[in-house]
N, C-alpha and C positions, 0 to 999 in steps of 0.2 A: 476303401472309402467309408465314411461314416456320417450319418445325418442326425444331429442331436434333436431329440423331441422333448427334452426338459423344458420347464419354465411355466409359462401361462397356458392353463388348461381351463375347462369348464366342468362343473359337476352339478348334480342334482340327485335327490332322492327319487326312487321310482314313483313316489306318490306326488311329487312336485311337477307343476306344469312347465316351469322355465328353468333354465340353467343360471348358475351362479359362478363367479370367478373362483378358480382353484389354483393352486400351485403343486407342481410335481418336480421332484419327489415331495411327498407329503402324506398326510392322512386326512380322512373325513373329520376327525376331531379338530385338527388344525385349522381346516377350511371353515368349519362351524364357529370356531373361536374367533377367526377373523371376521366373520359376519355378525358377531355378538349374539349368536344364538345360545351360546353357553360359555362358561369359564373353564379353564383348564381343570379337569377333575383331579389332577395330581396336586394341585394347590388348594382348590376349593372342593372339599369332600362333602359339603353340607347337603341335606336332602333337597334343598331348592335347586341345586346344581346338578344333582345325580339322580337320585331316585325319583324325585318329582318333576324332573325337567324333561318335557317332551322330546326335546332334540337329543338329549343324552340317551333316552330310551331308544329313539329311532336310529341313532347312530350304530347301534348294535342289531337292530332287528330289520330295519329297511334294507332293501337293495340300493346300491349307489352306483350311478353312471357317470363315468369320467370321459370327457370327449376332448380331442385335439384335432384342429385342422392344420394342415401342412401342405407344403408344395415339393414336388419331386421333379428333377429335371430329366430329360430324355437320355442324356449321358449316364446318369445314375442307374438307369434301368437297362443299360447295355451289359451289365455284369451277368455272369452265368446264374447267380443266386443273389437274392436280396433277402437278408434275414431281418425280422422284426424281433427286437431283444427288450424285454422288460426284466431287470434284474431281480426285482423282488415285488411280487404282487401279494398283498395281504388281504384275502387269502384265496377264497373260492371265486373264481371269475371266468366269464366268457369274453373273449377278445374278438372284436368285430372290426373289419376294415372295409370301408365303402359299402356298408350294408351286407357284408358277407362274413360269415363266422369263420374266423381263422382256426381256433381251437379253444380249449378250456384249460384253465389252471387250478390245481387243487392243492398246492403245497407252497407255503410262504418260504420254505427252505430250498426250493428249487427255482432257478430262472426260467423264464418263459422264452424260448427261442424257436422261431418257425420261419420257413421260407415263404415269403409273401409276394414274391415277384409277379406272379400271375394276378394278384388282386390290386396291385398298385397301377397307377396310371400317370402319364405326364401331367403336370399341373396340380391342381388341388385334390387332396385326399382327406378322408375324415376317419380317424381312429377312435373307437370307443372300447372302453374296458368296463364291463358290467359286473360289479362286485356283490356277491351274495352277503347279506347280513349274517355275521357269524353266530350271534346268539340265536337267531331264528333257526339257522341250520343245525346248531347243536341241540337245541330243544326237540326239533323235529327228529333228528337221527336217534336220539336217546329214547324217543317213544317207540321206535322201531327196534332198536337194539339196546337193551338196558345195559348199564354199566355200573360198577361198584361206586359207592358214594365218594365224591371228592370232598376231602376234609379241609381243603384249602380254598376252593372256588367253585365255579359252576359245574355242577356234575354233567358228565357227558362231553366235556371239552376234548377228551381224547379222540373224538371223531374227526377233528379238524386239525391239520398240521400247521399249527400256529403256536407262538410262545405261550405256554400254559399259564404263565403269571399274568397275561393279559386279562384273564377271567378271574382274577383275584388270587392272592396267596397270603400267607401270614405276614408278609413284609410289603404287600402291595395292594392297592385298591382295585376294584373292578373297573377296568377301562378297555374294552374290547374295540380299539380302533382299527379301521380298515383303511386300505389306500394302496397307492404305488409308491413304495417307500425308497426305491433306488432308481438309478438312471433307466431312461427309455431312449432308444435309438434304433436306426437302421443302419446295417453294415452290409457291405458287398462281398462276394467271393467269386474268384475268377478261376475256373478249371479244377482247383482242388483247395483244400485247407487242412491244417493240422488239428485233428480232432481230439488228440490226447498227447500229453507230454510228461514224461516221468524221469526222475533222477534218483539214483541211489549212490551211496558212498561206501567206499572201502578204505579203511584206515591200515595202511601197511606197517610192517614191523620196522621199516626204515624211516617212518615218519611221513612218508608221501601219502597223498590221497588220490585214489583213482575214482573219478566220476563215470558212472555208466549211464548214458542217456538214451532213451528211446522216444521216438516220435511216431504216432499213428497218423497217416495220411488217408484222407477220404477224397477220392476223385469223383468228379461229377460228369458221368456219361462222356468220358474222353479217353482216347488212347495215347495222348501225349505222355512224354517221358518227364518225370519230375525228379528232382534231387534235393537232398537236405545237406545243410552245412551247420556245424555246432561250433559255437565260440564261447570261450570262458574269459572274462575280464576280471583281473584280481584287483584288490583294493589298491595295490601300487601301480595300477594301469598295465601290468604285464598281461599279454594275450595269449591264449592257448586255443588252437583250432584243430578241427578234425572233420573230414567228409563223412556223411552218414552212409552206411551200408545197408541195403534193403535185405533183411534177413528173411522176410516172407512178404507176401503181397501187402504192400501199404505200410509195412513196419520197418522203420529205419533205426539204426543203432550206431553208436559212437562211444568209444572210451578216451578219456583224457586224463592223464596223470599230472598231478600238481605236487611239484617238490617243495620243500620248505614252506608249507602252507601257513597262513595265518589263521589260527584256530579261533572258533566262536566259543565264547565262555559266557556264563551267567555273570550278572554285574558284581556280585560279591567275590568272584575270583578273577576279576579283571581290574586293571587300573585305567582302562580306556573309557572315555565318555561314551563312545559308540562302538559296537561290536563290528569287526571286519566282515563285510558281505561281498560275495563274488557274484558278478552279474553273468548269468548263463542265457545265451541266445541260440535259438534253432530257427533257420530261415528254410523256407520252401521255395524252390525256383523251377520254372519252366524255361529251360535254355538259359538266357541271360536276364529273364524277367523274374523278379521276386514276387511271388503272388501271395505269400502269407509268412507269418513269423510269430514267435512267442519269445517273451523276455520275462525271466524270473530272477530273483535274487535269493541266494542261499547262503547259509553259514556252514563252514566245514567243522564238523564236530562229531565225536563218537559218543552218542548218548545211549546208555544201556539201562534198561529198567529190569531189576532183579525181583522176581516174586517167587523164587524157588524154595523148597524146604530147606531149613537150617536147624541149628541146635536148639532154637527157641520154638520154632513152629514153621512159619512161612513168611519169608522176608517181603519188604515193600520198600525198595531203595533205588534211587537213581544215581548213576555214575557218569560223570561227564569228562571225556578225555582222560579216563583212568582215575579221576578223583571222586570219591564217594561225596554226595551232596547231602546237606541237611536242608530240606525245604522249608522255607519261611514264606508263607503267603496268605491269601485271603480269597474267599469265595465272591465271585464278581456276578453282578446282575445287569445286563444291558439296560441303560437308564432310559432309552428312547421308547417308552410305552406309547405315548400319543404323539411324539415327534419323530424326526428322522435322525439318521446318524450325523453327529456333529464333530468334525475333525478337531477343532479347537478344544472342545470339552474333552474328547479322548486324550489329547496331548496333556491337558492339565490333570486329568484323572491319573495317567500313567507316571507323570512327574511326582505326583503324591505317592504313588506305589513305590517309586524309587526312594522318595523322601522317607517312607516307613521301612526302608530296607528290605523290601520283599524280593524274592527271586522266582515266585511262581504265582500265577493267577488261575483259579479253577472257574471256568464257566459251567454252571450246574445245570442239570437237565431240565429244569422247570423254565429255562429261558430259550435259548437257541444258539445259532452260530453268529459270530460277529462279522462286521465289515472288514474287507481285506486291509484297509488302512490300520485297523486294530492290531492285526497280526504283524503287519509290516513295522509298526512302532515297537512291538515287543521284540521283534528281531533285532532292530538297531540297539535297543536299550538293554538287551541281555536278560529279558524276563520270560521264563518258561510259561507254557500255557498247558493246562489240563483241561481238554474239551470233552465234556459230556455229549452224548448224542441226546436230543431233546425228548426224553422220556423220563417222567419222574412221578414217583408216589402213587401211581394209579395203574389200573389194568388197562391195556391197550387192545383194540379189536384186531389183532394179528391174525386171527382165525378167518378174517375176511380177505379173499384173494386180492381184491382191488387195493385195500389198504396196505397189504403186505407188499405188493408190487410197488406201490407209491413210496413207501418208506425205504425200500431197498434202492430205488432210484436215487432218492434223496441222499442216503449214506454213501453210495458210490460217488455221487457228484461231489460231496463235500469232502471226502478223503482224498479225492483226485485234486481238488482246488487247494487243500490246506497242507498237503504233505510236503511241499517244498520248503515250509517255514522251519528255520532251525529252532524257533521258540517252541513249536509244537512237541510236547513231550509225551502225551498220553491221549489216547481215545478211551472213553469210558462208556459202556453201553447204556447205563441209566443211572438214575438216583433214587435209592431207597424202595425200589419196587419189591425186592424180596422181603425186606422187612415189613412193608405195608400189606403184602399179599396174604398174611395170616388172618386178615379181616375179611377175605373174600370167599368165605366158605359156600356162599350160595352162588358163586360166579366162577365155578371150576374151570370153565373153558378159558378164561383170562389167565389162569394159573398155568394151565396145560401148554400154552403156546409161549410162554415167557422163556423157559429153559432153552428150547431149540433156537430161538431167535437171538437172545442175548448172548448165549454161551457158544453158538455155532455159526449162524448165519451172519450176524454183524462182524464177528472175528474174522470169518472168511473174507468178507468185503474189504476189511482194513488190511489184511495179510496179502490180498491179491493185488491191492492198489497202492501200498505204501510200505515203509519200513518202520512205521510208528508203532509202539507198544500199544496193547489193548488189554483192558480187563472188562468183564461182562457187567460189572455194577459197582456202585459205592453205597454203602460199605461192602467189602468183598471178604469172602471167607475161603473155603477150600473146594467147595462144589456148590451147586444150586441148592438153596434154602439150608445150607449147613455151614456154620462157623462165622456167618456174617457179623455176628455180635461179639465174637471173641476177640481178645486184644492181641493174642500171640500169632495171628494170621491175618495177612492183608491189612486194609485200612479200616478205621473206626470212626463212627459218628458218636460223639459223646455228648448226650443231652440230659444226663442226670443232674448236671449243674444247669440250671435255668428250669427246663420242663420238669425235671424230677425234684426241684427245690432243694437239692444237695448244696452245701457250701462249697465255695471255690477251692477249699482245701481237698474237697473229694478228688480233684484231679490227681493228687499225689498217690492215690490208691490205684491208678490206672497206668499201664505201660503198653499202650497200643504200638504196633509196628509203624503206624502212621496215623496221625490224627487229621482227618480231612474235613471234619465238621465239629466245632464246638464254639459256644459264644454266649454273650450276655447282652441284654437290651440296656439302653439308657434313653433319656430324653435327648431331643435334638438341641441344637444350639439356642441360646437365649433369644436371638433374633427371630428364629423360627417359631419358637414359643410365643412370642409377641404377636406374630401373624396369626397364630392358631387361636390364642386365648384373648387377644386384645387386652383389656385391663383387668381380666379375671385372674386372680392369684391362686385359684383352688386346683390342687393337683387332681381332684376328683371330678373335675368339670366334664360335662357331657360333650363339650367341643373336643377335648383331648381324647376321650374314649371314642369319639367317632373316627379318629385316626389311628386306632388300635385294631388291627386286623389279625392279630395273634389271639391266642386264647388267654384272656386275662392278663394282658401285657402290663396295663398300668398297675395292677395289683403286685405283679412280680417285681417290677421296678421299685416300688416302695419296699417290698420284702427284702431285696438284696441291698438297697440303700440303707434301710433302717438296721441292717446287720452291722454297719460301720458308723453311721451317724444317728443322732436323734433327729426327729422330724424338723426340717427347715421351716422358717417362717413364711417365705415367699417363694416364687417360682424361680427366680434366679438362684436361690439357694438349693432347690430341688435339682436343677439342671446340673449345677456344679457337683453336688454330692452324688447324683446318680451316675454321672460320667466318671467320677473317681471310683465308684464301686465297680462300674463296668471295667475300667482299666485295671483295677487291682485283681479282678477275677481273671481276666485274660493273662496278666502277669503270672498268676499262680500256674495256669495251665502251660503257657509257652515256656516259662523258666524250667518248670519241672520236666517237660519233654526234651528241652535242650540238654539238660543235665544228664539225661539218661540215653544220650546218643552212644553207641550205634544201636541199642535195642529199639529206640524210637528214631525214625529217620526223617521225620518232618511234621510240620503243623500248618494247617490251612484254617484260619478262623473264619467263623461265620459272622459278619459278612463285611465286604469291603465298602460298598457304596449304598446309597439310597436311591430309590425311583420316585419317591414322592416325599412331601413335607409331613412327616409323621413319626410314629414310633417304629424303631426297628433295632436290629443288632449291629447296625453299620458302625465303622469306626471313622467314617468320612460323612459328613451331612449332605443333605440335598442341596444346601447352599454353598457346598464346597469347603466349608470349614472343617478342620480336622479336630475331631473329638479328643478328650484325654486319652482314650485308648489308642488312637493313632499315634500320639506322641510317645506313649509307653512302648508301642511296638517298635517305633524308631530306635529306642534304646535297647530293648530286649531282642530285636531282631538284627541288631548290628553285627556285622561279621566278626568283630572282636568286641567282647563285652565282659563284665564282671557282674556277678549275681550273688546276693546274700539270701540264703534260705534259713528260716527260723523253724526249728523242729526239734522235738525231744529235749526241750530245756536248753537249747544252745543255738548258736549261729554257725552256719557252714558257708564258706565262701567259695564260690566256683568261678572258673573262667572258661570262656568259650573263644575258639579261634577256628572259624570256618574258612579262612583263607588257605591257600596252598603253599605257605612258607612258614617256617619257625619264626617266632617273634621273641625278642628279649624284652622284659617288663619288670617294673618295680611294683609290687602290690603292697598297699597299705590298708590296714583294717583298724577302725576305732569304734568304740562304744563311748557315747558323749551324753552328758546332761544337756538339756535344751539351751543352757547358755554357753554351751561350747566346751565346758570342762571335760577333760578326757578322763574316762574311768578305766579303760582298757585300750592298749595300743600295740600293734604288732606290724613289723615290716618284713619284707621278703623279696629277694631277687629271684625271679623265676624265668623259665623259658616256656612260652606257649607253643606247644607242639602243633604243627599244621594239622587242621581237621580234628583237633581233640577238644573235648569237653572234660574238665577236670576239677575235682575238689581239692583246693589248695591249702585251706586251713579250717580249724574249728575252734570254737571259743564257747565254753560253758557259761552259764547264767549266774553261777553261785558268787563269783567275784563281783559281778555287776549288782546283784541283789544286796550284797553286803554294803555297797556304797550308795545304792539308791533303792530302797526297799520298795517304794511304790512304782519302781520301774518306769519313771517319767524321763526316758532317754530314748536314744535312737542309735543305730548302728549304721556305720558309714564305710565303704570300701572304695578304694581308688586304685585304678590300674593304669600306670604310666608307661607309654611306649614312645619311641621316637616319632611316631605318626600322630600322637595326641594322647589325651587323658580321658578315661572312661570311669564313671562313677555309678555307684548304687547305694541307696539308702534304705533303711527298714525300720519302721516304728515297731517297739516292743509290744505295744498294745494297739488295738484299733482306735480310730480317731475319737469316737465318743467316750472311750475309757481312758484316753492319753493325757487329758488335761493339758491341752496344747497351749502354749504362750501366745500372746498377740504380738507378732513381730512389728518392728518398724523397719520397713524396707526402704532403703535409699536408692536412688537411680541417677545415673548420669547419661546424657544423651550426646550423640556424635553422628552427624550425617556423613557417612564414609563415601558415598557417591550418589548420584542423581536418585533421590527419593528414597535411598536405602538408609534406615536408621539403625544405628547400633545402640543398644541399651546395656549398660554396665549396672548390675544389682548386687547389693550387699544387705545383710540383715544383722540386727543385734542379738537375735535368739533364733532358734530352729523355726523355720517357716515351711510348713507342710503344704504340699500341692499348690505352689505359687502359679496362679492363672492371671495373664494379662489379656484383657479384652481389647480388641481393636475396634473402636467406634469411628475410626477415620474412613477406611476403605474396606475393612473386613478381611484383609489379607492375612494369611497365616504366618506365624512367627517361626523362626529357626528352631525354637524349642518352647515348650509351654507345659503347664502342669507338672513342674519339677519341685524338688526339695531344695531349699536354699539352706546352707550350712553356715553358722556364725564363723567369721574369721576367712571365709572364702568369698570370691567374687564370681558372678556369673554374667557372661556376654551372651546377648542374644540379638538377632537382627530381624528387620521386617521391612518389606518394600512398601512404602506409603505413597508412592507416585511423586512425580515432580512438582505437583501443586500442592504438596502437603504443607499445612500450616506449621510454623516453627514455634509458635506461642501456644500455651494451654495444653501441652502434651500430657501432663500429669492427669487432667481431666479427661482427654480423649482417649487415654490408654490407662483406664483404671486397673489396679491390682487387687486381687482377692487371694487369700489363703484359707486352708481349712478352719483356722481359728477365728476367721472373720464371718463365718456363716452364721446368721441369726437363727436361733433354735426357738421353737414354740413348745416342744414336747420334751418329755424326759424319757429314761430308759423303760419305765413301765408302760408308758404310752406306745413306744416302739415294740415292746414285747407283744402286747395285745393286738396291735395292728398286724404284726407278722403272723401271729396265731390266726387271726381272722382271715387273712389272705390264704393261709395254707389250708383252711377248711373249705375254701371255694371248691365246688365239686370236681372241676377239671383238674385243679391242683392236687386235691385229695387223692384222686385215682392215679395221677401221675406219679405221686410220691410212692404209691404202692407198686406201680409198674417198674419204677426205677430202684426199687429198694435193695436189690442184689447186684453185685459185680458180676458181669458174665464170666462163665467158666472158660478157661483155656481148651482148646482142642489138642488132644493128646498127639505126641509126635508120630506115633505109629499109624494113627488115623490120617494124618497129614500126608505121610509117605504112601499109604494106600490109595488115596484119592489122586495123588500125584501120578502113581503108576497107571491108575485107570485113564487119566486124561492123556497120558502119553500113548497108551494103546489106541485110544479113540482117534487121536491124530494120525497115527500110523495107518 
């Protein structure tokens, strides 16, 4: 039995005399916003709403009391035990029931579950959750135990087990909300309950899959006999059953073999809209009475992570059901800083992940673990998840026994909770702690405890409670503090582009085994910029800089934008140009890494989504509009794609096939003048081998230069298969040097179903970076920020809703191209602006820090450390 305690509560600050209405699940920020005490700090970051707002200050420093009055029946209390469950208290809290303390909670990543039967009474009961102000706690704890300086947010936030980015990060504002973020309820237990349930898979040589299932049963002061029964329901509704055998006191086991299984695949290797999931049920019975049960959904898949030494150094590759994967993904940040988890927002976000052809999401260590629904959706959609444990960029007080015990409980609980999910590909101990620890010379005890915890303690917890792969940190090397910056071992974070001010072509100098972080910033959408700036058209506005939590982000956006464009006249021009610059930068990295498969086995760009309306590296805005980079990723992350690389005075055309089947295709390559006149043309019938990236043809520039000395032309590649047509274009020169023509773009409209508009576009001359803005409902298009070639048509669709007006569509859906951007500066202005930005102290020292390419680790040293690791494990 379960009694729901969600809904209407009351809350107050410890300094207030009276209670106010509150909603649970929720946060104190949400409740204060409802009371008009403050505005959402993710939208309004002005000093009046944050730094100078008394309630914003008190939200993080005051203690907060949440109260709920509820009734319990006598029948409900007849159970052997009654548990009070709060799935997520954020963060430090005392739980009080009927004026008697139940227990305290000190970890937002651990649920609170306690037997409260003795404290309950028939009739009216009063539950209070007294939450300590997180900022006040952090400040006080840091006075007692000093920590290394936090370069991203509030120093000392490592003392509290709460998402670190709530205290500020380079992509997020300071917004330390507290509250009861997930469900609250009472649940009963009679006689016994299943306290732990685990499933492991063995994929046999004949194709069958054996499921080995164990259930731990906890008895409550009873000598009654209990039995377990295991069932597996397949996607086609076939059922497999087995009775559990008690192999030791309270531990039941059963094996079930499934022949001809439907395997789980990532979305790029499957033609199914949803992946097949098997429902596994374990029931606990006392005689004929079922007293408890667990239901989980799993996918049958053989996912292998290989980080063994090889001929290059040390591998970093995932293989799914025998097929090597090239990972195409992005780093994800849970967007609910002040809010609670929203299922519809999650669905929309993951639909955009699918739209951008990603097969993995990384949840990085500065955030936390996601709601169960998130992983369920990834399971259905065939999206892998790389899960960092929530440790990032700082030294943690693991030398404190209480803190160590707390985080070990957290890790064990989360591994047991998540290990069922077929989407879960990897647990990672931390984000960038080894790289950052070189700055902690005066905090040696933080360094001393990192290796045993991340390399051994966490690894042991993962291995004892799951079959999920584990690495101690990202970036990873060959041992603690050795090799984490090298390309030929483990995964790499490449920040010489952006932080180090290197051009995007720098990516071509790097061959990491796996690129798990790299990215570039851009301005958010024009609608977001209007909200931020109002009528201000100044890129250097203080309002914009107030939303820049990185180091000199506005300046770097100008730096990289002015590499491709001269200074735009207005904000809409800056938005467009900065997003093209970001997209082209990611194109350089993603395409280069895909071209070098299997040396490189994957890319995860930084970052997928925004947590507030401001400046970040995201490819999807806070308002859910997809930036130019997101549309580029859709093309360059596509399982089948064609790519033009311009290098060494020529063009090189590559094809990618990440599917598990060979594909026959026709490849066409052309170099054309802007009016469409063909200067060079080649055709080839080719076979795209399954899983292969290959250079198909090369074309020198001499013949082009002879016909077009100023190189006012473009390259075009087309890959035609029976499933569709894939294209790529490449300017010979950057936009500001290309003398682009002003296109006349024609369009035809056709409503193909309720609210869905098809637009057919054509142009008289080459149109660079065609962008259609949706001023009707803001919905994303099926494609955008694309090049339009004369003589070709382009069809795109958008869902404008059933109430969409059919008149005035040209005005409601305006079109912009690179040639249409109004410019107020010239190349000299751009040069001096970029020079000024590069001399900013932060940028200047970063340029020095990132000036050299990291050296590879020698293979004999890799082999030595591998042997050392094997000896330690034995």
